[in-house]
All heavy atoms as TSV, in Angstrom:
chain	resi	resn	atom	element	x	y	z
A	1	MET	N	N	110.199	119.363	120.205
A	1	MET	CA	C	109.319	119.046	119.100
A	1	MET	C	C	109.668	117.661	118.561
A	1	MET	O	O	110.815	117.328	118.337
A	1	MET	CB	C	109.469	120.088	118.003
A	1	MET	CG	C	108.550	119.855	116.862
A	1	MET	SD	S	108.603	121.265	115.778
A	1	MET	CE	C	108.120	120.500	114.287
A	2	ASN	N	N	108.660	116.860	118.336
A	2	ASN	CA	C	108.838	115.490	117.873
A	2	ASN	C	C	108.391	115.391	116.415
A	2	ASN	O	O	107.205	115.365	116.122
A	2	ASN	CB	C	108.012	114.556	118.754
A	2	ASN	CG	C	108.364	113.117	118.528
A	2	ASN	OD1	O	109.290	112.807	117.792
A	2	ASN	ND2	N	107.620	112.243	119.154
A	3	LYS	N	N	109.356	115.359	115.490
A	3	LYS	CA	C	109.039	115.252	114.070
A	3	LYS	C	C	108.911	113.787	113.680
A	3	LYS	O	O	109.659	112.945	114.152
A	3	LYS	CB	C	110.135	115.894	113.213
A	3	LYS	CG	C	110.152	117.361	113.265
A	3	LYS	CD	C	111.148	118.065	112.369
A	3	LYS	CE	C	112.004	117.295	111.474
A	3	LYS	NZ	N	112.897	118.089	110.627
A	4	LYS	N	N	107.942	113.501	112.803
A	4	LYS	CA	C	107.771	112.158	112.279
A	4	LYS	C	C	107.720	112.225	110.764
A	4	LYS	O	O	107.256	113.199	110.186
A	4	LYS	CB	C	106.491	111.527	112.813
A	4	LYS	CG	C	106.559	111.217	114.283
A	4	LYS	CD	C	105.406	110.365	114.705
A	4	LYS	CE	C	105.555	110.002	116.168
A	4	LYS	NZ	N	104.556	109.051	116.593
A	5	LEU	N	N	108.196	111.169	110.155
A	5	LEU	CA	C	108.204	111.076	108.704
A	5	LEU	C	C	106.894	110.469	108.221
A	5	LEU	O	O	106.499	109.383	108.654
A	5	LEU	CB	C	109.389	110.224	108.239
A	5	LEU	CG	C	109.517	109.982	106.740
A	5	LEU	CD1	C	109.703	111.297	105.993
A	5	LEU	CD2	C	110.667	109.047	106.469
A	6	TYR	N	N	106.203	111.202	107.358
A	6	TYR	CA	C	104.963	110.741	106.754
A	6	TYR	C	C	105.030	110.945	105.252
A	6	TYR	O	O	105.740	111.820	104.766
A	6	TYR	CB	C	103.758	111.533	107.279
A	6	TYR	CG	C	103.434	111.297	108.721
A	6	TYR	CD1	C	103.651	112.280	109.672
A	6	TYR	CD2	C	102.880	110.099	109.137
A	6	TYR	CE1	C	103.348	112.074	111.004
A	6	TYR	CE2	C	102.572	109.879	110.474
A	6	TYR	CZ	C	102.796	110.876	111.397
A	6	TYR	OH	O	102.490	110.656	112.706
A	7	ARG	N	N	104.252	110.156	104.511
A	7	ARG	CA	C	104.080	110.425	103.085
A	7	ARG	C	C	103.140	111.607	102.946
A	7	ARG	O	O	102.130	111.704	103.638
A	7	ARG	CB	C	103.484	109.216	102.364
A	7	ARG	CG	C	104.474	108.107	102.172
A	7	ARG	CD	C	103.947	107.003	101.299
A	7	ARG	NE	N	102.893	106.272	101.997
A	7	ARG	CZ	C	101.803	105.811	101.403
A	7	ARG	NH1	N	101.600	105.994	100.129
A	7	ARG	NH2	N	100.904	105.154	102.114
A	8	SER	N	N	103.461	112.504	102.053
A	8	SER	CA	C	102.672	113.714	101.868
A	8	SER	C	C	101.393	113.416	101.100
A	8	SER	O	O	101.382	112.602	100.176
A	8	SER	CB	C	103.496	114.757	101.113
A	8	SER	OG	O	102.734	115.912	100.887
A	9	LYS	N	N	100.317	114.085	101.481
A	9	LYS	CA	C	99.083	114.020	100.716
A	9	LYS	C	C	98.921	115.268	99.861
A	9	LYS	O	O	98.079	115.302	98.982
A	9	LYS	CB	C	97.882	113.866	101.649
A	9	LYS	CG	C	97.786	112.492	102.281
A	9	LYS	CD	C	96.632	112.403	103.231
A	9	LYS	CE	C	95.360	112.052	102.516
A	9	LYS	NZ	N	94.242	111.830	103.450
A	10	ASN	N	N	99.740	116.296	100.126
A	10	ASN	CA	C	99.654	117.545	99.372
A	10	ASN	C	C	100.625	117.583	98.206
A	10	ASN	O	O	100.302	118.082	97.137
A	10	ASN	CB	C	99.932	118.739	100.290
A	10	ASN	CG	C	98.905	118.873	101.366
A	10	ASN	OD1	O	97.754	118.521	101.186
A	10	ASN	ND2	N	99.309	119.364	102.513
A	11	ASP	N	N	101.836	117.103	98.415
A	11	ASP	CA	C	102.897	117.171	97.413
A	11	ASP	C	C	103.140	115.775	96.855
A	11	ASP	O	O	104.084	115.096	97.212
A	11	ASP	CB	C	104.173	117.741	98.044
A	11	ASP	CG	C	105.192	118.145	97.008
A	11	ASP	OD1	O	104.886	118.041	95.806
A	11	ASP	OD2	O	106.285	118.565	97.401
A	12	VAL	N	N	102.246	115.351	95.958
A	12	VAL	CA	C	102.260	113.975	95.466
A	12	VAL	C	C	102.508	113.968	93.965
A	12	VAL	O	O	101.867	114.698	93.225
A	12	VAL	CB	C	100.906	113.283	95.754
A	12	VAL	CG1	C	100.879	111.886	95.201
A	12	VAL	CG2	C	100.616	113.287	97.223
A	13	LYS	N	N	103.445	113.134	93.530
A	13	LYS	CA	C	103.621	112.850	92.105
A	13	LYS	C	C	103.275	111.387	91.850
A	13	LYS	O	O	102.549	111.084	90.930
A	13	LYS	CB	C	105.056	113.130	91.645
A	13	LYS	CG	C	105.439	114.576	91.717
A	13	LYS	CD	C	104.650	115.391	90.724
A	13	LYS	CE	C	105.100	116.833	90.806
A	13	LYS	NZ	N	104.197	117.737	90.183
A	14	VAL	N	N	103.812	110.484	92.653
A	14	VAL	CA	C	103.500	109.061	92.520
A	14	VAL	C	C	102.731	108.598	93.758
A	14	VAL	O	O	101.585	108.202	93.673
A	14	VAL	CB	C	104.782	108.216	92.316
A	14	VAL	CG1	C	104.453	106.743	92.268
A	14	VAL	CG2	C	105.495	108.644	91.052
A	15	SER	N	N	103.379	108.672	94.914
A	15	SER	CA	C	102.693	108.246	96.138
A	15	SER	C	C	102.991	109.145	97.331
A	15	SER	O	O	102.538	108.856	98.428
A	15	SER	CB	C	103.059	106.803	96.479
A	15	SER	OG	O	104.425	106.743	96.788
A	16	GLY	N	N	103.761	110.202	97.153
A	16	GLY	CA	C	104.022	111.149	98.231
A	16	GLY	C	C	105.259	110.881	99.056
A	16	GLY	O	O	105.475	111.554	100.062
A	17	VAL	N	N	106.072	109.914	98.668
A	17	VAL	CA	C	107.269	109.584	99.441
A	17	VAL	C	C	108.261	110.740	99.418
A	17	VAL	O	O	108.704	111.207	100.464
A	17	VAL	CB	C	107.929	108.282	98.926
A	17	VAL	CG1	C	109.267	108.057	99.602
A	17	VAL	CG2	C	107.015	107.101	99.156
A	18	CYS	N	N	108.609	111.206	98.243
A	18	CYS	CA	C	109.588	112.301	98.134
A	18	CYS	C	C	109.034	113.593	98.725
A	18	CYS	O	O	109.773	114.362	99.344
A	18	CYS	CB	C	109.989	112.518	96.684
A	18	CYS	SG	S	110.972	111.172	96.006
A	19	GLY	N	N	107.745	113.836	98.563
A	19	GLY	CA	C	107.134	115.013	99.175
A	19	GLY	C	C	107.187	114.954	100.689
A	19	GLY	O	O	107.438	115.953	101.354
A	20	GLY	N	N	106.976	113.777	101.247
A	20	GLY	CA	C	107.060	113.606	102.698
A	20	GLY	C	C	108.473	113.763	103.219
A	20	GLY	O	O	108.697	114.368	104.274
A	21	ILE	N	N	109.444	113.235	102.481
A	21	ILE	CA	C	110.842	113.397	102.877
A	21	ILE	C	C	111.233	114.870	102.812
A	21	ILE	O	O	111.935	115.383	103.689
A	21	ILE	CB	C	111.754	112.522	101.991
A	21	ILE	CG1	C	111.501	111.047	102.287
A	21	ILE	CG2	C	113.224	112.864	102.208
A	21	ILE	CD1	C	112.171	110.092	101.326
A	22	ALA	N	N	110.761	115.569	101.792
A	22	ALA	CA	C	111.052	117.002	101.669
A	22	ALA	C	C	110.437	117.795	102.814
A	22	ALA	O	O	111.067	118.712	103.351
A	22	ALA	CB	C	110.543	117.520	100.327
A	23	GLU	N	N	109.227	117.464	103.213
A	23	GLU	CA	C	108.592	118.138	104.351
A	23	GLU	C	C	109.356	117.856	105.642
A	23	GLU	O	O	109.512	118.732	106.480
A	23	GLU	CB	C	107.138	117.697	104.490
A	23	GLU	CG	C	106.235	118.222	103.405
A	23	GLU	CD	C	104.827	117.672	103.482
A	23	GLU	OE1	O	104.500	116.952	104.457
A	23	GLU	OE2	O	104.049	117.950	102.568
A	24	TYR	N	N	109.833	116.627	105.797
A	24	TYR	CA	C	110.562	116.248	107.000
A	24	TYR	C	C	111.872	117.034	107.129
A	24	TYR	O	O	112.229	117.497	108.200
A	24	TYR	CB	C	110.846	114.742	106.981
A	24	TYR	CG	C	111.531	114.235	108.221
A	24	TYR	CD1	C	110.809	113.981	109.383
A	24	TYR	CD2	C	112.901	114.006	108.234
A	24	TYR	CE1	C	111.429	113.514	110.527
A	24	TYR	CE2	C	113.535	113.537	109.373
A	24	TYR	CZ	C	112.797	113.296	110.513
A	24	TYR	OH	O	113.424	112.842	111.650
A	25	PHE	N	N	112.597	117.174	106.008
A	25	PHE	CA	C	113.863	117.893	106.028
A	25	PHE	C	C	113.712	119.374	105.692
A	25	PHE	O	O	114.712	120.089	105.583
A	25	PHE	CB	C	114.859	117.245	105.063
A	25	PHE	CG	C	115.367	115.922	105.543
A	25	PHE	CD1	C	115.018	114.751	104.898
A	25	PHE	CD2	C	116.177	115.842	106.666
A	25	PHE	CE1	C	115.486	113.530	105.343
A	25	PHE	CE2	C	116.640	114.626	107.127
A	25	PHE	CZ	C	116.293	113.464	106.460
A	26	ASN	N	N	112.483	119.843	105.511
A	26	ASN	CA	C	112.178	121.250	105.245
A	26	ASN	C	C	112.949	121.757	104.021
A	26	ASN	O	O	113.656	122.753	104.081
A	26	ASN	CB	C	112.467	122.109	106.470
A	26	ASN	CG	C	111.782	123.447	106.387
A	26	ASN	OD1	O	110.807	123.601	105.659
A	26	ASN	ND2	N	112.288	124.412	107.118
A	27	THR	N	N	112.808	121.042	102.915
A	27	THR	CA	C	113.461	121.406	101.667
A	27	THR	C	C	112.482	121.249	100.510
A	27	THR	O	O	111.343	120.828	100.697
A	27	THR	CB	C	114.729	120.544	101.439
A	27	THR	OG1	O	115.413	121.023	100.302
A	27	THR	CG2	C	114.399	119.098	101.263
A	28	ASP	N	N	112.919	121.585	99.322
A	28	ASP	CA	C	112.067	121.502	98.144
A	28	ASP	C	C	111.948	120.055	97.678
A	28	ASP	O	O	112.941	119.328	97.594
A	28	ASP	CB	C	112.664	122.369	97.034
A	28	ASP	CG	C	111.743	122.504	95.841
A	28	ASP	OD1	O	110.523	122.323	96.000
A	28	ASP	OD2	O	112.248	122.798	94.737
A	29	ALA	N	N	110.737	119.643	97.349
A	29	ALA	CA	C	110.503	118.257	96.927
A	29	ALA	C	C	111.162	117.952	95.591
A	29	ALA	O	O	111.552	116.809	95.340
A	29	ALA	CB	C	109.005	117.986	96.849
A	30	THR	N	N	111.330	118.954	94.743
A	30	THR	CA	C	111.976	118.733	93.453
A	30	THR	C	C	113.422	118.291	93.629
A	30	THR	O	O	113.906	117.405	92.908
A	30	THR	CB	C	111.919	120.007	92.601
A	30	THR	OG1	O	110.552	120.429	92.489
A	30	THR	CG2	C	112.481	119.781	91.220
A	31	ILE	N	N	114.106	118.857	94.596
A	31	ILE	CA	C	115.494	118.470	94.880
A	31	ILE	C	C	115.548	117.018	95.342
A	31	ILE	O	O	116.396	116.239	94.890
A	31	ILE	CB	C	116.117	119.409	95.922
A	31	ILE	CG1	C	116.211	120.822	95.345
A	31	ILE	CG2	C	117.475	118.912	96.385
A	31	ILE	CD1	C	116.602	121.874	96.353
A	32	ILE	N	N	114.636	116.633	96.217
A	32	ILE	CA	C	114.591	115.252	96.709
A	32	ILE	C	C	114.296	114.299	95.557
A	32	ILE	O	O	114.929	113.243	95.443
A	32	ILE	CB	C	113.542	115.097	97.830
A	32	ILE	CG1	C	113.850	116.021	99.011
A	32	ILE	CG2	C	113.420	113.648	98.279
A	32	ILE	CD1	C	115.155	115.729	99.702
A	33	ARG	N	N	113.363	114.664	94.688
A	33	ARG	CA	C	113.031	113.807	93.548
A	33	ARG	C	C	114.223	113.643	92.610
A	33	ARG	O	O	114.502	112.539	92.133
A	33	ARG	CB	C	111.842	114.383	92.792
A	33	ARG	CG	C	110.543	114.248	93.546
A	33	ARG	CD	C	109.355	114.742	92.739
A	33	ARG	NE	N	108.158	114.648	93.548
A	33	ARG	CZ	C	107.545	115.684	94.112
A	33	ARG	NH1	N	107.995	116.901	93.904
A	33	ARG	NH2	N	106.481	115.503	94.849
A	34	LEU	N	N	114.916	114.737	92.322
A	34	LEU	CA	C	116.091	114.653	91.449
A	34	LEU	C	C	117.190	113.792	92.063
A	34	LEU	O	O	117.806	112.969	91.375
A	34	LEU	CB	C	116.629	116.055	91.149
A	34	LEU	CG	C	115.782	116.892	90.190
A	34	LEU	CD1	C	116.330	118.312	90.104
A	34	LEU	CD2	C	115.739	116.256	88.819
A	35	LEU	N	N	117.430	113.964	93.360
A	35	LEU	CA	C	118.434	113.144	94.037
A	35	LEU	C	C	118.035	111.671	94.024
A	35	LEU	O	O	118.879	110.791	93.854
A	35	LEU	CB	C	118.649	113.634	95.465
A	35	LEU	CG	C	119.348	114.981	95.620
A	35	LEU	CD1	C	119.345	115.427	97.077
A	35	LEU	CD2	C	120.764	114.904	95.083
A	36	TRP	N	N	116.750	111.401	94.205
A	36	TRP	CA	C	116.277	110.010	94.202
A	36	TRP	C	C	116.471	109.388	92.816
A	36	TRP	O	O	116.930	108.251	92.697
A	36	TRP	CB	C	114.802	109.950	94.594
A	36	TRP	CG	C	114.385	108.569	94.996
A	36	TRP	CD1	C	114.241	107.475	94.181
A	36	TRP	CD2	C	114.098	108.105	96.303
A	36	TRP	NE1	N	113.857	106.381	94.905
A	36	TRP	CE2	C	113.764	106.739	96.210
A	36	TRP	CE3	C	114.059	108.724	97.551
A	36	TRP	CZ2	C	113.408	105.984	97.316
A	36	TRP	CZ3	C	113.701	107.968	98.635
A	36	TRP	CH2	C	113.386	106.608	98.523
A	37	VAL	N	N	116.148	110.139	91.753
A	37	VAL	CA	C	116.313	109.608	90.394
A	37	VAL	C	C	117.790	109.381	90.094
A	37	VAL	O	O	118.169	108.341	89.543
A	37	VAL	CB	C	115.674	110.558	89.363
A	37	VAL	CG1	C	116.090	110.200	87.945
A	37	VAL	CG2	C	114.162	110.534	89.486
A	38	LEU	N	N	118.648	110.333	90.449
A	38	LEU	CA	C	120.086	110.164	90.226
A	38	LEU	C	C	120.630	108.965	91.004
A	38	LEU	O	O	121.413	108.180	90.480
A	38	LEU	CB	C	120.839	111.430	90.618
A	38	LEU	CG	C	120.681	112.611	89.660
A	38	LEU	CD1	C	121.352	113.851	90.248
A	38	LEU	CD2	C	121.255	112.275	88.304
A	39	GLY	N	N	120.206	108.820	92.246
A	39	GLY	CA	C	120.632	107.680	93.049
A	39	GLY	C	C	120.147	106.368	92.476
A	39	GLY	O	O	120.859	105.352	92.499
A	40	THR	N	N	118.933	106.369	91.924
A	40	THR	CA	C	118.388	105.159	91.313
A	40	THR	C	C	119.188	104.774	90.069
A	40	THR	O	O	119.514	103.605	89.869
A	40	THR	CB	C	116.908	105.377	90.946
A	40	THR	OG1	O	116.183	105.655	92.141
A	40	THR	CG2	C	116.316	104.149	90.280
A	41	LEU	N	N	119.509	105.755	89.253
A	41	LEU	CA	C	120.272	105.468	88.039
A	41	LEU	C	C	121.695	105.017	88.354
A	41	LEU	O	O	122.246	104.165	87.643
A	41	LEU	CB	C	120.299	106.697	87.138
A	41	LEU	CG	C	118.950	107.109	86.539
A	41	LEU	CD1	C	119.089	108.406	85.774
A	41	LEU	CD2	C	118.399	106.013	85.658
A	42	MET	N	N	122.275	105.563	89.388
A	42	MET	CA	C	123.651	105.219	89.744
A	42	MET	C	C	123.750	103.881	90.485
A	42	MET	O	O	124.820	103.286	90.550
A	42	MET	CB	C	124.274	106.333	90.574
A	42	MET	CG	C	124.421	107.623	89.784
A	42	MET	SD	S	124.770	109.012	90.817
A	42	MET	CE	C	126.541	108.940	90.888
A	43	SER	N	N	122.646	103.424	91.050
A	43	SER	CA	C	122.679	102.186	91.834
A	43	SER	C	C	122.012	101.018	91.105
A	43	SER	O	O	121.589	100.055	91.738
A	43	SER	CB	C	121.979	102.408	93.176
A	43	SER	OG	O	120.593	102.614	92.954
A	44	PHE	N	N	121.924	101.120	89.790
A	44	PHE	CA	C	121.330	100.047	88.990
A	44	PHE	C	C	119.892	99.750	89.419
A	44	PHE	O	O	119.505	98.600	89.610
A	44	PHE	CB	C	122.197	98.780	89.024
A	44	PHE	CG	C	123.598	99.014	88.532
A	44	PHE	CD1	C	124.648	99.044	89.430
A	44	PHE	CD2	C	123.853	99.236	87.201
A	44	PHE	CE1	C	125.933	99.275	88.994
A	44	PHE	CE2	C	125.128	99.476	86.760
A	44	PHE	CZ	C	126.179	99.490	87.645
A	45	PHE	N	N	119.135	100.799	89.627
A	45	PHE	CA	C	117.695	100.750	89.893
A	45	PHE	C	C	117.326	100.131	91.233
A	45	PHE	O	O	116.202	99.672	91.418
A	45	PHE	CB	C	116.949	100.065	88.741
A	45	PHE	CG	C	117.089	100.819	87.446
A	45	PHE	CD1	C	118.060	100.479	86.523
A	45	PHE	CD2	C	116.261	101.887	87.184
A	45	PHE	CE1	C	118.205	101.182	85.345
A	45	PHE	CE2	C	116.397	102.605	86.006
A	45	PHE	CZ	C	117.368	102.256	85.086
A	46	ILE	N	N	118.238	100.134	92.177
A	46	ILE	CA	C	117.897	99.709	93.540
A	46	ILE	C	C	116.962	100.740	94.188
A	46	ILE	O	O	116.155	100.409	95.048
A	46	ILE	CB	C	119.170	99.496	94.382
A	46	ILE	CG1	C	119.946	98.313	93.816
A	46	ILE	CG2	C	118.850	99.284	95.853
A	46	ILE	CD1	C	121.278	98.066	94.469
A	47	GLY	N	N	117.026	101.980	93.719
A	47	GLY	CA	C	116.148	103.035	94.230
A	47	GLY	C	C	114.682	102.747	93.990
A	47	GLY	O	O	113.827	103.169	94.755
A	48	VAL	N	N	114.364	102.025	92.927
A	48	VAL	CA	C	112.970	101.657	92.652
A	48	VAL	C	C	112.461	100.708	93.735
A	48	VAL	O	O	111.351	100.868	94.254
A	48	VAL	CB	C	112.829	101.014	91.250
A	48	VAL	CG1	C	111.417	100.523	91.013
A	48	VAL	CG2	C	113.251	101.990	90.170
A	49	VAL	N	N	113.280	99.746	94.095
A	49	VAL	CA	C	112.907	98.808	95.167
A	49	VAL	C	C	112.784	99.552	96.491
A	49	VAL	O	O	111.837	99.317	97.263
A	49	VAL	CB	C	113.943	97.668	95.271
A	49	VAL	CG1	C	113.639	96.755	96.444
A	49	VAL	CG2	C	114.002	96.889	93.983
A	50	ALA	N	N	113.689	100.482	96.745
A	50	ALA	CA	C	113.632	101.273	97.976
A	50	ALA	C	C	112.382	102.146	98.003
A	50	ALA	O	O	111.747	102.309	99.049
A	50	ALA	CB	C	114.886	102.129	98.102
A	51	TYR	N	N	112.001	102.704	96.851
A	51	TYR	CA	C	110.806	103.547	96.782
A	51	TYR	C	C	109.554	102.729	97.094
A	51	TYR	O	O	108.696	103.162	97.867
A	51	TYR	CB	C	110.687	104.189	95.396
A	51	TYR	CG	C	109.661	105.296	95.338
A	51	TYR	CD1	C	110.017	106.605	95.623
A	51	TYR	CD2	C	108.330	105.031	95.027
A	51	TYR	CE1	C	109.086	107.614	95.596
A	51	TYR	CE2	C	107.390	106.036	94.990
A	51	TYR	CZ	C	107.771	107.327	95.269
A	51	TYR	OH	O	106.847	108.331	95.246
A	52	VAL	N	N	109.462	101.554	96.513
A	52	VAL	CA	C	108.308	100.684	96.771
A	52	VAL	C	C	108.271	100.289	98.244
A	52	VAL	O	O	107.194	100.274	98.863
A	52	VAL	CB	C	108.340	99.440	95.852
A	52	VAL	CG1	C	107.276	98.440	96.243
A	52	VAL	CG2	C	108.181	99.861	94.398
A	53	ALA	N	N	109.421	100.020	98.825
A	53	ALA	CA	C	109.474	99.698	100.252
A	53	ALA	C	C	109.009	100.892	101.086
A	53	ALA	O	O	108.266	100.719	102.065
A	53	ALA	CB	C	110.885	99.290	100.649
A	54	CYS	N	N	109.416	102.094	100.703
A	54	CYS	CA	C	108.994	103.301	101.433
A	54	CYS	C	C	107.491	103.510	101.348
A	54	CYS	O	O	106.866	103.981	102.296
A	54	CYS	CB	C	109.720	104.527	100.892
A	54	CYS	SG	S	111.450	104.613	101.355
A	55	VAL	N	N	106.891	103.167	100.215
A	55	VAL	CA	C	105.440	103.299	100.063
A	55	VAL	C	C	104.716	102.445	101.094
A	55	VAL	O	O	103.712	102.862	101.683
A	55	VAL	CB	C	104.994	102.918	98.631
A	55	VAL	CG1	C	103.483	102.795	98.540
A	55	VAL	CG2	C	105.511	103.927	97.633
A	56	PHE	N	N	105.244	101.246	101.354
A	56	PHE	CA	C	104.593	100.351	102.307
A	56	PHE	C	C	104.992	100.618	103.755
A	56	PHE	O	O	104.226	100.316	104.670
A	56	PHE	CB	C	104.902	98.892	101.957
A	56	PHE	CG	C	104.207	98.443	100.705
A	56	PHE	CD1	C	104.928	98.231	99.540
A	56	PHE	CD2	C	102.840	98.248	100.687
A	56	PHE	CE1	C	104.294	97.824	98.381
A	56	PHE	CE2	C	102.192	97.842	99.538
A	56	PHE	CZ	C	102.923	97.632	98.376
A	57	ILE	N	N	106.171	101.211	103.984
A	57	ILE	CA	C	106.667	101.414	105.343
A	57	ILE	C	C	106.252	102.761	105.918
A	57	ILE	O	O	105.824	102.841	107.077
A	57	ILE	CB	C	108.200	101.266	105.378
A	57	ILE	CG1	C	108.595	99.830	105.063
A	57	ILE	CG2	C	108.765	101.699	106.719
A	57	ILE	CD1	C	110.075	99.629	104.854
A	58	ILE	N	N	106.354	103.824	105.137
A	58	ILE	CA	C	106.065	105.179	105.635
A	58	ILE	C	C	104.559	105.411	105.601
A	58	ILE	O	O	103.935	105.306	104.548
A	58	ILE	CB	C	106.792	106.236	104.788
A	58	ILE	CG1	C	108.299	106.009	104.813
A	58	ILE	CG2	C	106.457	107.638	105.286
A	58	ILE	CD1	C	109.078	106.909	103.860
A	59	PRO	N	N	103.953	105.765	106.735
A	59	PRO	CA	C	102.499	105.990	106.756
A	59	PRO	C	C	102.121	107.321	106.109
A	59	PRO	O	O	102.930	108.234	105.994
A	59	PRO	CB	C	102.169	105.995	108.252
A	59	PRO	CG	C	103.433	106.425	108.903
A	59	PRO	CD	C	104.554	105.908	108.056
A	60	VAL	N	N	100.859	107.421	105.702
A	60	VAL	CA	C	100.327	108.653	105.127
A	60	VAL	C	C	100.091	109.648	106.258
A	60	VAL	O	O	99.720	109.264	107.374
A	60	VAL	CB	C	99.016	108.369	104.371
A	60	VAL	CG1	C	98.416	109.637	103.807
A	60	VAL	CG2	C	99.251	107.369	103.266
A	61	ASP	N	N	100.284	110.924	105.971
A	61	ASP	CA	C	100.123	111.976	106.966
A	61	ASP	C	C	98.678	112.003	107.477
A	61	ASP	O	O	97.758	112.300	106.724
A	61	ASP	CB	C	100.481	113.329	106.341
A	61	ASP	CG	C	100.496	114.461	107.334
A	61	ASP	OD1	O	100.281	114.213	108.531
A	61	ASP	OD2	O	100.733	115.605	106.912
A	62	PRO	N	N	98.454	111.702	108.757
A	62	PRO	CA	C	97.090	111.669	109.279
A	62	PRO	C	C	96.518	113.062	109.564
A	62	PRO	O	O	95.314	113.221	109.647
A	62	PRO	CB	C	97.225	110.880	110.584
A	62	PRO	CG	C	98.615	111.161	111.025
A	62	PRO	CD	C	99.424	111.295	109.756
A	63	GLY	N	N	97.367	114.056	109.688
A	63	GLY	CA	C	96.909	115.402	110.021
A	63	GLY	C	C	96.563	116.247	108.826
A	63	GLY	O	O	96.170	117.394	108.954
A	64	CYS	N	N	96.646	115.692	107.648
A	64	CYS	CA	C	96.402	116.446	106.425
A	64	CYS	C	C	94.918	116.383	106.082
A	64	CYS	O	O	94.277	115.344	106.184
A	64	CYS	CB	C	97.234	115.870	105.288
A	64	CYS	SG	S	97.038	116.788	103.769
A	65	ILE	N	N	94.370	117.506	105.650
A	65	ILE	CA	C	92.965	117.571	105.264
A	65	ILE	C	C	92.873	117.352	103.763
A	65	ILE	O	O	93.540	118.019	102.983
A	65	ILE	CB	C	92.354	118.938	105.636
A	65	ILE	CG1	C	92.410	119.140	107.135
A	65	ILE	CG2	C	90.928	119.045	105.126
A	65	ILE	CD1	C	92.022	120.519	107.579
A	66	ASP	N	N	92.046	116.414	103.349
A	66	ASP	CA	C	91.852	116.145	101.931
A	66	ASP	C	C	90.889	117.183	101.378
A	66	ASP	O	O	89.695	117.149	101.639
A	66	ASP	CB	C	91.305	114.728	101.743
A	66	ASP	CG	C	91.321	114.283	100.299
A	66	ASP	OD1	O	91.803	115.056	99.446
A	66	ASP	OD2	O	90.873	113.160	100.024
A	67	VAL	N	N	91.408	118.127	100.592
A	67	VAL	CA	C	90.616	119.251	100.098
A	67	VAL	C	C	89.530	118.767	99.155
A	67	VAL	O	O	88.401	119.234	99.213
A	67	VAL	CB	C	91.533	120.284	99.388
A	67	VAL	CG1	C	90.710	121.398	98.797
A	67	VAL	CG2	C	92.563	120.810	100.359
A	68	GLU	N	N	89.811	117.822	98.278
A	68	GLU	CA	C	88.805	117.316	97.359
A	68	GLU	C	C	87.641	116.667	98.093
A	68	GLU	O	O	86.493	116.847	97.730
A	68	GLU	CB	C	89.434	116.328	96.387
A	68	GLU	CG	C	90.439	116.951	95.457
A	68	GLU	CD	C	91.090	115.926	94.553
A	68	GLU	OE1	O	90.536	114.807	94.407
A	68	GLU	OE2	O	92.142	116.225	93.997
A	69	PHE	N	N	87.944	115.912	99.155
A	69	PHE	CA	C	86.906	115.269	99.935
A	69	PHE	C	C	86.055	116.306	100.655
A	69	PHE	O	O	84.853	116.193	100.731
A	69	PHE	CB	C	87.517	114.284	100.932
A	69	PHE	CG	C	86.491	113.562	101.755
A	69	PHE	CD1	C	85.707	112.574	101.190
A	69	PHE	CD2	C	86.290	113.892	103.077
A	69	PHE	CE1	C	84.752	111.908	101.944
A	69	PHE	CE2	C	85.343	113.235	103.844
A	69	PHE	CZ	C	84.570	112.236	103.262
A	70	GLU	N	N	86.690	117.349	101.204
A	70	GLU	CA	C	85.987	118.378	101.941
A	70	GLU	C	C	85.054	119.179	101.008
A	70	GLU	O	O	84.003	119.621	101.425
A	70	GLU	CB	C	86.965	119.322	102.632
A	70	GLU	CG	C	87.723	118.676	103.780
A	70	GLU	CD	C	86.810	118.287	104.926
A	70	GLU	OE1	O	85.861	119.043	105.228
A	70	GLU	OE2	O	87.057	117.232	105.523
A	71	GLU	N	N	85.451	119.380	99.748
A	71	GLU	CA	C	84.620	120.142	98.809
A	71	GLU	C	C	83.389	119.365	98.391
A	71	GLU	O	O	82.373	119.950	98.041
A	71	GLU	CB	C	85.453	120.516	97.576
A	71	GLU	CG	C	86.504	121.551	97.848
A	71	GLU	CD	C	87.380	121.836	96.644
A	71	GLU	OE1	O	87.209	121.151	95.602
A	71	GLU	OE2	O	88.211	122.748	96.728
A	72	LYS	N	N	83.429	118.040	98.419
A	72	LYS	CA	C	82.306	117.218	97.988
A	72	LYS	C	C	81.209	117.136	99.035
A	72	LYS	O	O	80.103	116.734	98.736
A	72	LYS	CB	C	82.796	115.803	97.646
A	72	LYS	CG	C	83.656	115.766	96.409
A	72	LYS	CD	C	84.135	114.365	96.134
A	72	LYS	CE	C	85.067	114.354	94.944
A	72	LYS	NZ	N	85.595	113.001	94.689
A	73	LYS	N	N	81.504	117.507	100.266
A	73	LYS	CA	C	80.498	117.425	101.337
A	73	LYS	C	C	79.391	118.412	101.166
A	73	LYS	O	O	79.404	119.423	100.655
A	73	LYS	CB	C	81.161	117.631	102.699
A	73	LYS	CG	C	81.893	116.431	103.147
A	73	LYS	CD	C	82.405	116.661	104.559
A	73	LYS	CE	C	83.066	115.412	105.080
A	73	LYS	NZ	N	83.549	115.597	106.426
C-alpha cells in the first residue's frame, strides 16, 4: 500500500494540514493540533512559518468528495 500525505478536505479548521497529518498517521486530529500549537509556542513561533509552508507544499486530497458541492447539483 502506498500512502501519501494530503491536506484534508473533511477535517479542516484552518486549511486541513493537521487533519491531513492525522489521517496519514491514523490518529486524532486534535492531538496533532495540540502538538503543533505546543511546538509553535516552544519554538518561538517557527511552527507558524512551517504551517504556512505546509499549506503551499502539501496538496489537497484529490479523492475526497466535496459534499457541499454535490448537494448543490
